[in-house]
LUMSE-109712 format. One record per residue: y, x, z of N, C-alpha, C in turn. Coordinates in steps of 0.05 Angstrom, whole numbers, padded with zeros to 5 digits, always signed. Atoms other than C-alpha are relative to their C-alpha. Example, Ala and Ser with C-alpha at 12.3 -4.5 7.8 and 13.67 -1.06 7.14 Angstrom:
LUMSE-109712
-00024+00018+00000-00090+00246+00156+00024+00018+00000/-00024-00016-00001-00021+00273+00143+00022-00015+00014/
This chain:
LUMSE-109712
+00007-00027-00008+00840-00988+00838-00030+00006-00007/+00028-00004+00006+00765-00998+00830-00004+00004-00030/+00002-00002+00029+00773-01008+00754+00009+00028-00009/-00010-00026+00008+00814-00945+00749-00019+00022+00008/+00019-00020-00009+00763-00904+00789-00025-00001-00018/+00024+00003+00017+00706-00933+00746+00006+00013-00027/-00007-00012+00026+00742-00913+00681+00002+00030+00002/-00002-00029-00003+00757-00844+00709-00027+00012+00001/+00028-00011-00001+00683-00834+00724-00013+00000-00027/+00012+00001+00027+00664-00856+00654+00011+00022-00018/-00012-00021+00015+00713-00807+00624-00012+00027+00007/+00013-00025-00009+00684-00751+00666-00028+00003-00012/+00027-00001+00011+00614-00770+00644+00000+00006-00030/-00002-00005+00029+00634-00772+00570+00007+00029-00005/-00007-00028+00003+00668-00705+00577-00023+00019+00005/+00023-00017-00007+00606-00676+00610-00020+00001-00023/+00019+00001+00022+00562-00700+00553+00011+00015-00024/-00013-00014+00022+00612-00673+00502-00002+00030+00003/+00001-00029-00006+00614-00605+00536-00029+00010-00003/+00028-00008+00003+00538-00604+00539-00008+00002-00030/+00005-00001+00029+00535-00621+00464+00012+00025-00013/-00013-00024+00011+00585-00566+00448-00014+00025+00008/+00016-00024-00009+00545-00517+00490-00025+00003-00016/+00024-00001+00016+00482-00535+00453+00006+00010-00029/-00008-00009+00027+00518-00527+00386+00006+00030+00000/-00006-00029-00002+00544-00459+00409-00025+00016+00001/+00025-00015-00003+00474-00437+00429-00015+00000-00027/+00012+00000+00026+00447-00460+00362+00013+00019-00019/-00014-00019+00017+00501-00421+00327-00006+00029+00007/+00007-00027-00008+00486-00359+00368-00028+00007-00010/+00027-00005+00010+00412-00366+00352-00001+00005-00030/+00000-00004+00029+00426-00374+00278+00011+00027-00007/-00012-00027+00005+00471-00312+00279-00020+00022+00007/+00019-00021-00008+00420-00271+00318-00024+00001-00018/+00023+00001+00018+00363-00294+00273+00007+00014-00026/-00008-00013+00024+00401-00273+00211+00004+00030+00003/-00006-00028-00005+00424-00208+00242-00026+00016+00003/+00025-00014-00005+00354-00189+00266-00017+00001-00025/+00016-00001+00025+00322-00208+00199+00011+00022-00018/-00012-00022+00016+00371-00161+00164-00008+00027+00011/+00009-00025-00012+00355-00106+00213-00029+00005-00005/+00029-00002+00005+00281-00120+00205-00005+00009-00029/+00003-00008+00028+00287-00115+00129+00008+00029-00003/-00008-00028+00002+00325-00050+00136-00021+00019+00011/+00021-00016-00013+00272-00023+00183-00025+00003-00018/+00023-00001+00017+00215-00042+00137+00004+00017-00025/-00007-00015+00024+00249-00014+00075+00002+00030+00006/-00003-00028-00007+00268+00050+00111-00027+00013+00006/+00026-00011-00007+00197+00060+00137-00016+00005-00026/+00015-00004+00025+00167+00050+00067+00011+00023-00016/-00013-00023+00014+00217+00098+00036-00007+00027+00013/+00006-00025-00014+00204+00150+00090-00029+00009-00006/+00027-00007+00006+00129+00147+00079-00004+00009-00029/+00002-00007+00028+00136+00148+00003+00012+00028-00006/-00012-00027+00004+00181+00209+00008-00020+00022+00008/+00020-00020-00007+00126+00247+00044-00023+00000-00019/+00020+00000+00021+00077+00224-00008+00009+00018-00024/-00011-00017+00021+00122+00257-00060-00001+00029+00007/+00001-00028-00010+00128+00320-00018-00029+00010-00001/+00028-00008+00001+00052+00322-00012-00009+00006-00028/+00008-00004+00028+00041+00314-00086+00013+00025-00012/-00014-00024+00010+00093+00367-00102-00013+00026+00011/+00013-00023-00012+00060+00416-00054-00028+00005-00013/+00026-00003+00013-00009+00403-00084+00003+00009-00028/-00005-00008+00028+00018+00409-00154+00009+00029-00003/-00010-00027+00001+00055+00474-00139-00023+00020+00005/+00022-00018-00005-00009+00505-00112-00020+00000-00023/+00015+00000+00025-00047+00482-00174+00011+00021-00020/-00013-00018+00019+00003+00520-00217+00000+00029+00010/+00001-00027-00011+00003+00579-00170-00027+00013-00006/+00026-00011+00006-00071+00588-00181-00002+00008-00029/+00000-00007+00028-00062+00587-00256+00017+00025-00005/-00018-00023+00003-00004+00636-00251-00013+00026+00009/+00011-00025-00011-00041+00687-00208-00023+00009-00017/+00023-00008+00017-00103+00686-00253+00010+00010-00027/-00011-00011+00025-00060+00695-00315+00012+00028+00004/-00011-00026-00006-00027+00754-00281-00022+00022+00000/+00023-00019+00000-00096+00788-00271-00009+00006-00028/+00008-00005+00028-00113+00778-00344-00031-00002-00004/+00028+00000+00008-00182+00793-00373-00017+00008+00024/+00017-00006-00023-00235+00790-00317-00017+00025-00004/+00017-00022+00005-00278+00842-00351+00014+00027+00002/-00015-00025-00002-00223+00895-00350+00007+00008+00029/-00006-00006-00028-00209+00889-00276-00015-00019+00019/+00016+00019-00015-00267+00854-00241+00007-00002+00030/-00007+00001-00029-00246+00874-00170+00025-00017+00005/-00024+00016-00003-00177+00845-00179-00005-00030-00006/+00007+00027+00006-00207+00783-00210-00014-00013+00023/+00014+00011-00023-00254+00773-00151+00020-00006+00023/-00020+00004-00021-00196+00781-00103+00018-00025-00006/-00016+00022+00008-00155+00731-00143-00014-00027+00004/+00015+00025-00003-00210+00679-00144-00005-00007+00030/+00002+00006-00028-00220+00687-00069+00026-00012+00011/-00025+00011-00008-00146+00674-00060+00002-00030-00009/-00001+00028+00011-00153+00611-00104-00017-00018+00018/+00016+00016-00018-00209+00587-00058+00015-00007+00026/-00015+00005-00024-00165+00595+00002+00023-00020-00005/-00021+00019+00007-00110+00558-00034-00012-00028-00002/+00013+00026+00002-00159+00501-00049-00005-00011+00028/+00003+00008-00028-00176+00499+00026+00026-00011+00011/-00026+00009-00009-00102+00493+00040+00007-00027-00013/-00005+00025+00013-00096+00437-00011-00015-00023+00013/+00015+00021-00013-00151+00398+00023+00014-00009+00026/-00013+00006-00025-00112+00401+00088+00027-00014-00005/-00026+00012+00007-00045+00384+00056-00003-00029-00008/+00005+00027+00009-00075+00322+00024-00002-00019+00024/+00001+00017-00024-00086+00296+00096+00026+00002+00016/-00023-00004-00018-00028+00327+00134+00025-00012-00011/-00024+00011+00011+00027+00306+00086+00003-00030+00004/-00003+00029-00004+00013+00231+00086+00002-00008+00030/-00002+00007-00029+00004+00231+00162+00027+00008+00011/-00028-00005-00006+00072+00264+00167+00017-00024-00009/-00013+00024+00010+00095+00204+00126-00004-00023+00019/+00005+00021-00020+00062+00158+00177+00019+00004+00024/-00018-00005-00023+00101+00192+00233+00029-00006-00008/-00028+00004+00009+00166+00190+00192+00006-00030-00002/-00003+00029+00002+00155+00115+00180+00006-00012+00027/-00005+00010-00027+00151+00103+00255+00028+00007+00009/-00027-00008-00008+00215+00142+00267+00021-00017-00014/-00019+00016+00015+00251+00103+00212+00002-00028+00011/+00000+00027-00012+00230+00037+00242+00014-00001+00026/-00013-00002-00026+00252+00058+00311+00030+00003-00003/-00029-00004+00005+00319+00082+00285+00014-00025-00009/-00012+00024+00010+00331+00015+00253-00005-00024+00018/+00000+00022-00019+00318-00026+00315-00027-00012+00006/+00026+00011-00007+00243-00040+00316-00011+00018+00022/+00007-00017-00023+00228-00015+00386-00025-00009+00015/+00025+00008-00013+00165-00053+00404-00024+00006-00018/+00024-00008+00016+00097-00026+00381-00014-00024-00013/+00016+00020+00014+00055-00065+00331-00029+00003+00012/+00026-00002-00014-00007-00079+00373-00023+00000-00019/+00022+00001+00020-00050-00096+00312-00004+00028-00012/+00002-00025+00014-00034-00031+00277-00008+00023+00019/+00008-00020-00020-00040+00010+00341-00031-00001+00004/+00029+00003-00004-00111-00018+00350-00015+00011-00025/+00013-00010+00024-00129-00002+00277+00001+00031-00001/-00002-00029+00000-00103+00070+00285-00020+00011+00021/+00019-00009-00020-00144+00077+00349-00029-00001-00010/+00027+00002+00012-00206+00052+00312-00004+00023-00020/+00002-00022+00020-00192+00103+00256-00006+00026+00014/+00004-00025-00015-00188+00159+00307-00028+00001+00012/+00027+00001-00011-00253+00137+00339-00021+00004-00022/+00019-00003+00023-00286+00137+00269+00001+00028-00011/-00003-00026+00012-00262+00207+00253-00025+00017+00000/+00025-00016+00000-00328+00240+00275-00019-00007-00023/+00018+00007+00022-00362+00202+00218+00008+00015-00026/-00010-00014+00024-00320+00242+00168-00014+00027-00003/+00015-00024+00005-00361+00297+00137+00019+00023-00006/-00015-00023+00007-00333+00367+00135-00008+00011-00027/+00006-00013+00025-00332+00409+00072-00004+00030+00004/+00004-00029-00002-00349+00481+00057+00026+00014+00006/-00026-00012-00005-00275+00497+00057+00014-00010+00025/-00012+00012-00024-00258+00452+00116-00021-00012+00017/+00022+00010-00016-00317+00446+00163+00009-00017+00024/-00010+00014-00024-00275+00421+00222+00018-00024-00008/-00017+00021+00011-00244+00365+00180+00002-00024+00019/+00000+00024-00017-00265+00308+00227+00018+00004+00025/-00016-00005-00024-00235+00340+00289+00030+00002-00006/-00028-00003+00008-00171+00359+00253+00013-00026-00007/-00010+00026+00008-00163+00290+00224+00006-00017+00025/-00005+00016-00024-00170+00257+00292+00025+00010+00015/-00024-00011-00013-00118+00305+00321+00026-00008-00015/-00024+00008+00016-00070+00290+00263+00007-00029+00005/-00005+00028-00005-00078+00215+00275+00013-00004+00027/-00012+00003-00027-00064+00220+00349+00028+00011+00001/-00027-00011+00000-00004+00264+00336+00019-00018-00015/-00018+00018+00016+00025+00217+00283+00007-00025+00015/-00004+00026-00014+00018+00157+00330+00008+00005+00029/-00004-00005-00029+00037+00191+00396+00024-00014+00011/-00024+00014-00010+00105+00157+00401-00002-00030-00004/+00003+00029+00005+00076+00088+00385-00001-00006-00029/+00002+00010+00028+00063+00049+00321+00017-00024-00003/-00020+00022+00004+00123+00007+00302-00001-00010-00029/+00001+00008+00028+00111+00005+00227-00030+00001-00009/+00028+00002+00008+00042-00019+00205-00003+00009-00029/+00005-00009+00027+00010+00009+00142-00015-00022-00014/+00011+00023+00012-00002-00051+00099-00019+00006-00023/+00019-00008+00021-00040-00012+00045-00019+00021+00010/+00020-00019-00011-00086+00027+00092-00026-00002-00016/+00026-00001+00014-00151+00049+00059-00021+00011+00020/+00018-00008-00021-00203+00050+00114-00026+00012-00011/+00024-00013+00010-00262+00096+00106-00025-00018+00001/+00023+00017-00003-00311+00043+00129+00003-00028-00013/-00005+00027+00011-00281-00015+00089+00020+00001-00022/-00019+00002+00022-00248-00029+00023-00004-00027-00015/+00002+00025+00016-00233-00093-00017+00003+00008-00029/-00002-00006+00029-00249-00083-00090-00011-00024-00015/+00011+00025+00011-00259-00155-00111+00023-00020-00003/-00019+00022+00003-00219-00214-00137-00011-00026+00010/+00012+00024-00011-00264-00263-00101+00019-00014+00019/-00020+00014-00017-00224-00318-00066-00003+00006+00029/+00004-00006-00028-00254-00299+00001+00014+00026+00009/-00015-00024-00006-00217-00233-00004+00029-00002-00008/-00028+00005+00008-00152-00265-00025+00014-00015+00023/-00015+00013-00022-00104-00279+00033+00016-00024-00010/-00015+00022+00012-00064-00324-00014-00017-00026-00001/+00018+00023+00000-00125-00369-00019-00001-00014+00027/+00000+00011-00027-00128-00379+00056+00026-00014+00006/-00027+00012-00005-00053-00393+00059+00003-00026-00015/-00002+00024+00016-00059-00444+00003-00016-00023+00013/+00017+00020-00013-00116-00480+00039+00014-00010+00026/-00012+00007-00026-00081-00478+00107+00025-00018-00004/-00025+00015+00005-00015-00504+00078-00003-00023-00020/+00006+00021+00020-00049-00553+00029+00019+00003-00024/-00017-00006+00023-00011-00519-00028-00017-00004-00025/+00018+00006+00023-00047-00554-00085+00010+00014-00026/-00010-00013+00024-00001-00523-00137-00011+00029-00003/+00012-00027+00001-00030-00455-00119-00026+00000-00016/+00025+00002+00014-00097-00478-00145+00005-00007-00030/-00007+00008+00028-00065-00509-00207+00009+00024-00017/-00013-00022+00015-00028-00445-00226-00017+00024-00004/+00016-00024+00002-00084-00395-00218-00026-00006-00015/+00024+00005+00017-00140-00389-00269-00025-00002+00017/+00026+00003-00013-00206-00415-00244+00001-00014+00027/-00001+00011-00027-00180-00441-00177+00000-00031-00001/+00001+00029+00003-00170-00513-00202-00028-00009-00003/+00029+00007+00003-00243-00514-00224-00015+00004+00026/+00013-00004-00026-00264-00485-00157+00005-00023+00019/-00007+00022-00017-00227-00540-00121-00016-00025-00007/+00014+00024+00009-00261-00593-00163-00030+00001+00002/+00030-00002+00002-00332-00566-00166-00013+00018+00021/+00011-00018-00020-00342-00524-00104-00026-00012+00012/+00025+00009-00011-00414-00528-00080-00012+00022+00018/+00010-00022-00017-00419-00467-00035+00007+00027-00012/-00006-00027+00010-00404-00393-00039-00025+00014-00010/+00023-00016+00011-00449-00348-00080+00011+00026-00011/-00007-00026+00012-00447-00276-00104+00025+00012+00012/-00022-00013-00013-00398-00252-00052-00004+00030-00001/+00005-00029+00003-00390-00178-00070+00005+00015+00026/-00003-00017-00024-00397-00125-00017+00022+00020-00006/-00022-00019+00003-00335-00083-00006-00008+00026+00013/+00010-00026-00010-00354-00010+00002+00022+00015+00014/-00018-00017-00014-00320+00048+00034+00019+00015-00019/-00019-00015+00016-00260+00088+00009-00008+00030+00000/+00006-00028+00002-00261+00161-00012+00011+00015+00024/-00010-00015-00023-00256+00210+00046+00017+00024-00008/-00017-00022+00008-00214+00258+00004+00030-00005+00006/-00028+00007-00007-00150+00222+00026-00001-00013+00028/-00001+00014-00026-00128+00198+00095+00001-00030-00003/+00000+00029+00002-00132+00124+00111+00028-00012-00002/-00027+00010+00000-00057+00117+00118+00018+00016-00018/-00019-00011+00019-00009+00131+00061-00012+00023-00017/+00012-00020+00017-00059+00172+00021+00012+00001-00028/-00012-00003+00026-00038+00198-00047-00019-00004-00023/+00021+00005+00020-00103+00182-00084-00003+00024-00018/+00007-00025+00015-00120+00253-00105-00029+00007+00005/+00027-00008-00003-00187+00285-00114-00002+00030-00008/+00004-00028+00006-00212+00357-00116-00023+00001-00021/+00019-00002+00023-00248+00373-00182-00006+00029-00004/+00008-00027+00005-00288+00436-00189-00012+00001-00028/+00009-00001+00027-00296+00452-00262+00022+00010-00019/-00019-00010+00020-00261+00473-00326+00023-00020-00005/-00022+00017+00008-00192+00446-00342-00005-00013-00027/+00006+00011+00027-00218+00435-00412-00017-00025+00002/+00017+00023-00003-00265+00383-00384+00015-00024+00012/-00015+00022-00012-00210+00340-00353+00002-00023-00019/+00000+00021+00020-00206+00301-00417-00018+00008-00023/+00020-00008+00019-00267+00305-00460+00007-00007-00029/-00009+00006+00027-00231+00275-00519+00019+00021-00011/-00019-00021+00009-00185+00335-00522-00015+00025-00008/+00010-00026+00007-00199+00401-00555+00011+00020+00020/-00009-00021-00018-00191+00466-00516+00030+00007-00006/-00027-00006+00008-00127+00478-00556+00020-00020+00011/-00018+00021-00011-00097+00411-00534+00003+00004+00030/-00002-00005-00029-00113+00427-00461+00018+00023+00005/-00017-00024-00003-00081+00495-00468+00029-00007-00004/-00027+00008+00006-00019+00463-00497+00012-00016+00024/-00009+00016-00023-00015+00414-00438+00006+00018+00024/-00004-00018-00022-00022+00470-00387+00025+00017-00005/-00024-00016+00007+00031+00512-00423+00025-00016+00005/-00023+00017-00004+00079+00453-00421+00006-00002+00030/-00004+00003-00029+00068+00444-00346+00011+00027+00012/-00009-00026-00010+00076+00519-00333+00028+00006-00007/-00027-00005+00009+00139+00524-00374+00020-00018+00015/-00017+00019-00014+00168+00463-00339+00005+00009+00028/-00002-00007-00028+00156+00494-00271+00003+00031+00004/-00007-00028-00002+00175+00567-00285-00022+00017+00011/+00022-00018-00007+00108+00602-00281+00002+00024-00018/-00007-00022+00017+00126+00672-00306-00024+00014-00015/+00023-00014+00011+00056+00697-00321-00017-00016-00019/+00016+00018+00017+00031+00638-00361+00012-00002-00028/-00006+00004+00028+00033+00640-00436-00026-00003-00016/+00024+00006+00016-00015+00626-00493-00019+00024+00001/+00017-00023+00001-00041+00697-00494-00015+00004+00027/+00013-00004-00026-00054+00703-00419-00019-00022+00007/+00018+00022-00005-00086+00635-00416-00027+00005-00014/+00025-00006+00014-00137+00656-00469-00014+00024+00011/+00012-00025-00009-00147+00725-00440-00015-00004+00027/+00013+00003-00027-00163+00703-00368-00021-00022+00000/+00021+00021+00001-00205+00643-00389+00003-00022+00021/-00003+00020-00021-00175+00597-00336-00005-00029-00010/+00004+00027+00011-00180+00537-00383-00030-00008+00000/+00029+00006+00003-00256+00543-00390-00016+00008+00025/+00015-00008-00024-00275+00571-00321-00009-00024+00016/+00011+00023-00014-00322+00523-00287-00004+00003+00030/+00005-00005-00029-00321+00554-00218+00026-00004+00016/-00025+00004-00015-00248+00540-00200+00003-00029+00007/-00005+00027-00010-00224+00479-00162+00029-00008-00004/-00027+00010+00005-00164+00435-00179+00004-00027+00014/-00006+00026-00011-00129+00376-00148+00010-00018-00023/-00006+00018+00022-00126+00318-00197+00007-00028+00011/-00006+00028-00007-00100+00246-00196-00026-00016+00000/+00024+00017-00002-00152+00194-00175+00002-00024-00018/+00003+00023+00017-00172+00129-00206+00023-00020+00003/-00022+00019-00004-00113+00091-00176+00025+00006-00016/-00023-00008+00016-00064+00128-00221-00004-00010-00029/+00001+00009+00028-00051+00093-00287+00027-00011-00008/-00026+00010+00011+00004+00066-00331+00005-00028+00011/-00006+00026-00010+00040+00007-00301-00002-00022-00021/+00001+00020+00022+00040-00027-00369-00028-00013-00002/+00026+00013+00000-00034-00040-00357+00001-00027+00013/-00002+00026-00013-00010-00098-00314+00020-00018-00014/-00018+00017+00016+00034-00127-00369-00012-00028-00002/+00009+00027+00001+00030-00202-00375-00021-00004-00021/+00022+00007+00018-00037-00221-00404-00014-00025+00009/+00011+00025-00011-00061-00275-00357+00015-00004+00027/-00016+00007-00024-00036-00309-00294-00005+00018+00024/+00007-00017-00023-00070-00258-00248+00015+00026-00001/-00013-00026+00002-00029-00199-00273+00030-00002+00004/-00029-00001-00004+00042-00178-00260+00014-00010-00024/-00014+00012+00023+00086-00221-00305+00024+00017-00008/-00022-00017+00010+00128-00166-00337+00014-00014-00023/-00015+00013+00021+00182-00200-00378+00009+00020-00021/-00007-00021+00018+00203-00134-00409-00016+00025+00006/+00015-00024-00005+00172-00066-00416+00011+00016+00023/-00008-00018-00022+00173-00017-00358+00013+00024-00013/-00012-00024+00009+00220+00041-00368-00020+00023+00001/+00020-00021+00003+00182+00103-00390-00002+00017+00026/+00000-00018-00023+00202+00144-00329-00012-00014+00025/+00011+00014-00023+00176+00090-00282-00028-00012-00006/+00025+00013+00008+00113+00072-00320-00024+00015+00011/+00023-00013-00013+00064+00101-00270-00005-00014+00027/+00008+00012-00025+00026+00068-00214-00019+00018+00015/+00016-00017-00016-00007+00104-00156+00016+00011+00023/-00013-00012-00023+00008+00133-00087+00024-00016+00009/-00023+00015-00010+00051+00077-00058-00004-00004+00030/+00000+00004-00029+00069+00062+00014+00010-00028+00006/-00008+00027-00008+00070-00010+00040+00001+00000+00031/-00003+00001-00029+00096-00020+00111+00006-00028+00010/-00005+00026-00012+00098-00080+00157+00013+00004+00027/-00014-00002-00026+00147-00087+00215+00004-00029+00010/-00003+00027-00012+00154-00145+00263+00017+00001+00025/-00015+00003-00024+00199-00170+00318-00003-00029+00009/+00002+00027-00011+00194-00230+00365+00028-00009+00007/-00026+00011-00005+00256-00274+00367-00001-00022+00021/-00001+00019-00022+00268-00310+00433+00027-00014-00001/-00025+00014+00003+00321-00364+00421+00013-00008+00027/-00015+00008-00024+00375-00384+00472-00001-00031+00003/-00001+00029-00001+00372-00458+00454-00024-00011+00015/+00022+00011-00016+00330-00497+00505-00018-00017-00017/+00020+00016+00014+00266-00527+00479-00009+00011-00027/+00008-00012+00025+00262-00483+00418-00018+00024+00005/+00020-00022-00005+00201-00437+00417+00007+00025-00016/-00004-00025+00014+00205-00365+00397-00020+00004-00023/+00018-00005+00022+00172-00337+00335+00003+00029-00009/+00001-00027+00010+00153-00271+00303+00011+00001-00028/-00009-00005+00027+00191-00246+00243-00015+00025-00011/+00015-00022+00012+00151-00201+00196+00012+00007-00027/-00011-00009+00025+00177-00160+00139-00019+00022-00012/+00017-00019+00013+00134-00123+00089+00015+00012-00024/-00014-00013+00022+00162-00072+00040-00019+00022-00012/+00015-00020+00014+00133-00023-00011+00018+00019-00015/-00015-00021+00015+00159+00042-00041-00020+00020-00011/+00017-00021+00011+00131+00098-00083+00017+00022-00012/-00014-00023+00012+00150+00167-00108-00002-00001-00031/+00000-00002+00029+00169+00177-00181+00010+00028-00008/-00011-00025+00011+00185+00237-00225+00003-00003-00030/-00004+00002+00028+00213+00243-00294+00017+00024-00010/-00016-00020+00015+00241+00293-00344+00007-00013-00027/-00009+00013+00025+00282+00268-00403-00008-00029-00001/+00006+00028-00002+00270+00197-00379-00028-00008-00007/+00028+00007+00003+00195+00200-00387-00015+00010+00024/+00015-00007-00024+00144+00203-00332-00015+00026-00004/+00016-00025+00001+00113+00270-00316-00020+00001+00023/+00018+00001-00022+00074+00248-00256-00029-00005-00009/+00027+00006+00011+00015+00223-00297+00005-00011-00028/-00005+00009+00027+00011+00214-00372-00024-00013-00013/+00023+00014+00011-00056+00181-00379-00019+00018-00015/+00017-00017+00016-00086+00242-00412-00009+00025+00015/+00007-00025-00014-00083+00305-00368+00007-00004+00030/-00005+00009-00028-00091+00286-00294+00002+00022+00021/-00005-00022-00019-00074+00353-00262+00025-00006+00016/-00023+00006-00016-00027+00341-00203+00020+00023-00004/-00021-00020+00004+00040+00377-00215+00024-00007+00018/-00023+00005-00018+00104+00385-00174+00023-00012-00015/-00020+00013+00016+00145+00333-00210+00013-00024+00013/-00010+00025-00013+00163+00280-00158+00028+00005+00012/-00028-00005-00007+00238+00276-00150+00015-00025+00010/-00014+00025-00006+00254+00203-00135-00019-00018+00016/+00015+00020-00016+00232+00149-00086+00014-00027-00004/-00012+00026+00005+00243+00075-00101-00016-00022+00014/+00014+00024-00009+00227+00008-00069-00012-00014-00024/+00014+00014+00022+00178-00031-00113-00010-00027+00010/+00009+00027-00007+00153-00103-00116-00028+00001+00011/+00027+00002-00010+00093-00120-00074-00018-00014-00020/+00016+00015+00019+00070-00167-00129-00011+00018-00022/+00010-00018+00021+00058-00106-00173-00026+00013+00008/+00024-00013-00009-00002-00085-00132-00022-00021+00005/+00023+00018-00005-00072-00115-00125+00001-00010+00028/-00001+00012-00027-00075-00163-00067-00020+00013+00019/+00020-00012-00017-00138-00129-00042+00008+00026+00013/-00009-00025-00012-00099-00065-00027+00022-00005+00020/-00021+00006-00019-00050-00102+00018-00011-00015+00024/+00006+00015-00025-00050-00138+00086-00018+00016+00019/+00017-00016-00016-00087-00080+00118+00012+00007+00028/-00012-00003-00027-00039-00079+00178-00005-00025+00017/+00006+00025-00014-00063-00149+00198-00029+00003+00010/+00027-00005-00011-00121-00135+00245-00019-00024-00002/+00017+00023+00003-00146-00206+00243-00011-00003-00028/+00008+00001+00028-00149-00204+00167-00021+00022-00005/+00019-00022+00004-00184-00136+00167-00027-00007+00013/+00025+00007-00013-00235-00161+00218-00015-00022-00015/+00012+00022+00014-00248-00225+00179-00013+00010-00026/+00011-00008+00026-00257-00194+00111-00021+00022+00002/+00020-00022-00004-00297-00135+00139-00026-00011+00013/+00023+00008-00016-00342-00172+00188-00010-00028-00004/+00008+00028+00001-00343-00246+00172-00006-00009-00029/+00007+00006+00027-00347-00246+00096-00024+00018-00007/+00024-00016+00001-00418-00223+00087-00016-00004-00026/+00016+00002+00023-00461-00208+00026-00029-00009+00008/-00009+00006+00028-00496-00235-00012+00012-00027-00003/-00011+00027+00005-00480-00309-00002+00006-00015+00025/-00006+00014-00025-00466-00325+00071+00027+00008+00010/-00026-00005-00012-00400-00332+00105-00001-00008+00029/+00002+00006-00029-00398-00327+00181+00026-00013+00009/-00022+00014-00011-00353-00375+00217+00003+00009+00029/-00003-00011-00026-00334-00333+00277+00018-00016+00018/-00016+00015-00019-00307-00368+00339+00026+00015+00005/-00026-00012-00005-00233-00356+00348+00013+00013-00024/-00011-00012+00024-00222-00330+00277+00016-00020-00015/-00018+00018+00014-00162-00363+00244-00010-00005-00028/+00008+00002+00028-00188-00349+00174-00026-00015-00002/+00025+00016+00000-00257-00377+00191+00006-00030+00003/-00008+00028-00003-00223-00441+00214+00011-00011-00026/-00009+00009+00027-00189-00445+00146-00023-00006-00018/+00023+00005+00017-00256-00439+00112-00015-00025+00008/+00012+00025-00009-00283-00496+00154+00015-00024-00013/-00017+00021+00013-00225-00538+00128-00006-00002-00029/+00006+00000+00028-00240-00517+00057-00026-00013-00006/+00027+00010+00005-00313-00536+00062-00003-00029+00005/+00000+00029-00004-00296-00608+00081+00005-00013-00027/-00003+00012+00026-00308-00649+00018+00025-00018-00002/-00023+00018+00001-00253-00698+00037+00026+00015-00005/-00024-00016+00004-00202-00642+00039+00003+00007-00030/-00001-00008+00028-00220-00618-00031+00005-00024-00018/-00004+00024+00016-00222-00689-00058+00029-00009+00001/-00029+00006-00001-00151-00700-00033+00016+00017-00018/-00013-00018+00018-00129-00639-00071-00004-00007-00029/+00006+00007+00028-00163-00660-00135+00016-00025-00008/-00014+00024+00006-00132-00729-00130+00030+00005-00003/-00028-00006+00001-00062-00701-00117+00007+00013-00026/-00005-00014+00025-00066-00654-00176-00002-00018-00025/+00003+00019+00022-00091-00709-00222+00025-00017-00003/-00023+00018+00001-00030-00751-00204+00026+00015-00003/-00026-00014-00001+00023-00697-00196+00001+00028-00013/+00002-00028+00008-00001-00630-00222+00017+00007-00024/-00015-00006+00024+00029-00632-00291+00030-00001+00003/-00029+00003-00004+00097-00655-00267+00012+00019+00021/-00011-00015-00023+00105-00616-00202-00009+00029+00001/+00010-00027+00000+00065-00552-00215+00004+00013-00027/-00006-00012+00026+00096-00511-00270-00001+00030+00003/+00001-00029+00000+00082-00439-00287+00027+00012-00003/-00027-00012+00003+00142-00393-00278+00003+00012-00027/-00006-00011+00027+00176-00372-00342+00015+00026+00001/-00015-00025-00002+00212-00312-00315-00002+00011+00028/+00000-00012-00027+00223-00266-00255-00025+00014+00006/+00023-00016-00008+00172-00228-00216-00023-00018+00007/+00024+00014-00008+00103-00246-00193+00005-00014+00026/-00003+00014-00026+00096-00296-00136-00004+00020+00023/+00002-00018-00023+00109-00258-00072+00009+00028-00006/-00009-00027+00008+00138-00199-00109+00024+00010+00017/-00022-00011-00016+00188-00152-00076-00007+00002+00029/+00005+00001-00029+00195-00143-00002-00001-00029+00008/+00004+00028-00006+00176-00206+00033-00001-00005+00030/+00005+00009-00027+00176-00245+00098-00028-00013+00000/+00026+00013-00003+00106-00263+00120+00002-00026+00015/-00006+00025-00012+00131-00316+00168+00030-00001+00005/
């Protein structure tokens, strides 16, 4: 009887352990399913937020372009200024008011995109605010009084602050990863402004140094930082979040491209007017009213960030490795929206710690007629109402310095701890400063040099195809 009872107890114990093991396996399976499901939802939320913001960028550009053409159309309708000076004065006053409206639209449209991005993220399941981005938006609102008003918009600072608060009033769930802060901009390829450099050091990714021009030499011969460039401020003609990179130019249309003759400029304006059904614009009225050569009118033009995407064609390891040519209708870079969304995943499995999932996506507006771009042609940078399409685009297609601006710790480090001309502050509690301390240890760099000497040629190979490293939407962790 005792043996039978002992065996019965052993069976019960074995069954208990088996049930516990099955329960743990079930919890692991549930966690794996939930992780996959939430990552998919997070990707959808990030992509939807980027597309929503880019759609409003296109709407903004179309509105600015339509008003550009409306000014040309109304002046062509008046005709020769000398024949009807009163009507001409009235028309130019109207054009000034339209310019004032354009200044406001350049801010209001992108901030509507900011609001739309938040709604898209919420709709797709991101219901917890991004504390980093909320703090950056609050800082931007507090800086608004620093923004100078203009003759046409004297209350610009107050209006901008109100727009920001309105756009963020329901919370910030989608961070703006390509924010362009008025008091800070990264316009340098220096390693201290490269987040990938810090990630390579933290993860001891020696192949990163091997594959990037100059980084292998830096690893082998580093003797201290020097000539750290100062990153200046961004242009106040666009908002800090989802700006369209436009500028107001007061002057003659004939001066937009000094390599063009007045006749070539007239032909470009005629093409734009014909494409957009401006009834009063023709060769005769353009010459009669003198709108091409008038230096007192104001126009909204594309900024320096607009250029042909082919400029980034493979030429060295630092550029986007385009394996084939960009289609003509997509060969334009400028006005893109990068969004970052995050969620914290709390697992059911005992002993497994939770972690944050982060998804970053980018999108931009496009426009084409007959399969060629009409948004910017590299020659006549007048903004026109031509944006008809919105597409997700690779993050690797953009300069690294224009990204990661939704990461408050990164913004703080690169703005406050990387100091000109040759000193780097190691702030207490700064993750990136801790990485720099690791980098400055000679033993750490010597280990990297030794590893690359033994393994670099065999284990670190340059990619022969595909997109740039980190291209497309991406998980940050």
